[in-house]
C-alpha positions in Angstrom: 49.5 -43.4 -6.8 47.9 -43.5 -3.4 46.3 -40.3 -2.2 48.7 -40.1 0.8 51.6 -39.9 -1.7 50.2 -37.0 -3.7 52.3 -33.9 -3.3 50.8 -31.0 -1.4 52.2 -27.7 -0.2 51.0 -26.2 3.0 51.7 -22.8 4.4 51.8 -21.7 8.0 51.6 -18.2 9.4 51.7 -17.0 13.0 49.5 -14.3 14.5 47.6 -12.4 11.9 46.3 -9.2 13.6 44.0 -7.1 11.3 42.8 -4.7 14.0 43.8 -1.2 15.2 46.0 0.7 12.8 46.1 -2.3 10.4 42.3 -2.0 10.0 42.6 1.7 9.3 45.1 1.0 6.5 42.8 -1.6 5.1 39.9 0.9 5.0 42.1 3.6 3.4 44.2 1.6 0.9 42.5 -1.8 0.6 43.3 -5.2 1.9 46.0 -6.1 -0.7 48.2 -3.2 0.5 49.0 -4.6 4.0 50.7 -7.7 2.6 53.2 -5.9 0.5 55.9 -8.2 -0.9 54.8 -11.1 1.2 51.6 -11.7 -0.8 53.2 -13.8 -3.6 54.7 -16.1 -0.9 51.3 -16.6 0.7 49.7 -17.4 -2.6 52.2 -20.3 -3.4 50.9 -23.0 -1.0 47.8 -25.1 -1.8 46.4 -24.1 1.6 47.7 -21.7 4.2 47.0 -21.9 8.0 47.1 -18.9 10.4 46.2 -17.8 13.9 43.6 -15.0 13.6 44.7 -12.7 16.4 41.6 -10.4 16.4 37.9 -10.5 15.9 36.3 -9.4 12.6 33.1 -7.7 13.7 31.1 -4.5 14.0 29.3 -5.5 17.2 30.4 -6.4 20.7 31.4 -4.7 23.9 34.9 -4.6 25.4 35.7 -7.4 27.8 36.0 -6.5 31.5 38.2 -6.2 33.5 40.0 -3.9 31.0 42.8 -5.3 28.8 45.9 -3.5 27.7 45.0 -4.3 24.1 41.7 -4.9 22.2 42.0 -6.2 18.7 39.0 -5.8 16.3 38.8 -5.3 12.5 35.8 -4.3 10.5 34.2 -7.0 8.2 36.0 -5.8 5.1 39.2 -7.0 6.6 38.3 -10.6 5.9 39.2 -9.9 2.2 42.8 -9.7 3.4 42.6 -13.4 4.4 40.9 -14.7 1.2 43.3 -12.9 -1.2 46.3 -14.4 0.7 45.0 -17.9 0.3 44.4 -18.4 4.0 41.9 -21.2 4.1 42.0 -22.0 7.8 42.4 -19.9 10.9 42.7 -20.8 14.6 40.4 -18.8 16.8 41.9 -20.2 20.0 43.9 -17.2 21.3 43.9 -14.4 23.8 42.0 -11.9 21.6 39.1 -13.9 20.3 36.9 -12.7 23.2 38.2 -9.1 23.4 34.7 -7.9 22.5 32.8 -10.7 24.2 30.7 -13.4 22.8 28.8 -11.3 20.3 31.9 -10.3 18.4 33.3 -13.8 18.5 30.1 -15.3 17.0 30.0 -12.6 14.4 33.6 -13.4 13.4 32.8 -17.1 13.0 29.8 -16.1 10.8 32.0 -14.0 8.6 34.5 -16.8 8.3 31.8 -19.3 7.4 30.4 -16.9 4.8 33.8 -16.6 3.1 34.4 -20.4 3.4 37.4 -20.0 5.7 37.6 -23.0 8.0 38.2 -22.4 11.7 38.7 -24.2 14.9 39.4 -23.4 18.6 36.3 -21.3 19.4 32.6 -21.7 19.3 29.2 -21.2 21.0 30.1 -24.0 23.5 33.1 -26.0 24.6 31.9 -28.9 22.4 31.8 -26.6 19.4 35.2 -25.0 20.3 36.8 -28.5 20.5 35.6 -29.7 17.1 38.2 -30.1 14.4 38.1 -28.1 11.2 38.2 -30.4 8.1 39.5 -29.0 4.8 40.6 -30.5 1.6 43.4 -29.6 -0.8 44.6 -31.6 -3.9 42.5 -34.5 -2.8 44.0 -34.7 0.7 41.8 -34.2 3.7 43.3 -32.2 6.5 42.0 -32.0 10.0 43.0 -29.1 12.3 42.3 -28.8 16.1 43.1 -25.7 18.0 43.8 -24.8 21.7 45.1 -21.9 23.7 46.6 -21.8 27.2 45.3 -18.3 28.0 43.2 -16.3 28.9 41.2 -18.8 31.0 38.4 -16.3 31.4 38.0 -16.4 27.6 37.3 -20.2 27.7 34.1 -21.7 26.4 31.8 -23.5 28.8 29.2 -26.2 28.6 26.6 -23.6 27.4 28.7 -20.5 26.9 30.8 -19.2 23.9 34.5 -18.9 24.1 37.8 -20.5 23.1 39.2 -24.0 23.6 41.4 -23.7 26.7 44.0 -26.2 27.9 46.8 -26.3 30.4 50.3 -27.1 29.3 50.4 -30.4 31.2 50.9 -34.1 30.6 48.5 -35.0 33.4 45.8 -37.4 32.1 42.9 -35.1 33.2 44.3 -32.4 30.9 45.9 -34.5 28.1 42.8 -36.6 27.6 41.0 -33.8 25.8 43.9 -33.2 23.5 44.1 -36.9 22.6 40.3 -37.0 21.9 40.5 -33.9 19.7 43.3 -35.5 17.5 41.3 -38.7 17.3 38.2 -36.8 16.4 40.0 -35.3 13.4 41.3 -38.7 12.4 37.8 -40.3 12.7 36.5 -37.4 10.5 38.6 -38.8 7.7 41.7 -36.6 8.0 44.8 -37.9 6.2 46.8 -35.2 8.0 46.1 -33.9 11.5 47.4 -30.4 12.5 47.6 -29.4 16.1 47.5 -25.7 16.5 48.1 -23.9 19.8 48.5 -20.3 21.0 50.7 -20.7 24.1 53.3 -19.4 26.3 54.5 -15.9 27.5 55.7 -13.1 25.2 59.3 -12.1 24.5 60.8 -15.5 24.9 63.5 -16.7 22.4 63.1 -20.4 23.1 60.5 -22.8 24.6 61.1 -24.2 28.1 61.6 -28.0 28.6 58.0 -28.2 29.8 56.7 -26.9 26.6 59.0 -29.1 24.5 57.9 -32.2 26.3 54.3 -31.2 25.8 54.8 -30.7 22.1 56.5 -34.1 21.8 53.6 -35.7 23.6 51.1 -34.2 21.2 53.0 -35.7 18.3 53.1 -39.0 20.0 49.3 -38.8 20.5 48.9 -38.8 16.7 49.3 -35.3 15.4 51.3 -35.0 12.1 52.0 -31.2 12.3 52.5 -29.0 15.3 51.5 -25.3 14.6 52.3 -23.0 17.5 
């Protein structure tokens, strides 16, 4: 049987926010408590992917100008990810830089220490653009991650931040997306996941622009769209 035909079960979660009151519950009752009856479902897949909608850090100063919400959890909260079988997180979102670069970098260090793969943020735009490569049941999976906001959280040539993109099919924008997917494939990925944190809150359905963008991403070579 060829490797590509071998069965594998992947799990996908949306925004996982371990900060604020959730973090307080973790400190008081332990990380298992927050999952409740959902934990057995999270443990079923061979590998689960999620968007980590907070930093996991002790350090860092609040980003200015002030935000309505700042999401940060203490380092112990990472146990909530490992016990749920979350083996990959996207860090490309609008809370990864809530406590500036120091907290983002500390978060990435905690993820590395606990062998949780991550993409979408880094110490430079090159690092933030790199795919995460993980393996499950002999199948190599490559994941790339983007966000469409906040632009001021974006990584630069020599500055930490997240992997920002516009929701646009213009070549100047879409070239980076195509290159990221190709990079994952060239890294040996049998399956490529495109993960994006995008769009406004409180919407029941994506607009035509967003649907067309998602179709273009799949046409560019992604196998799974997570967003």
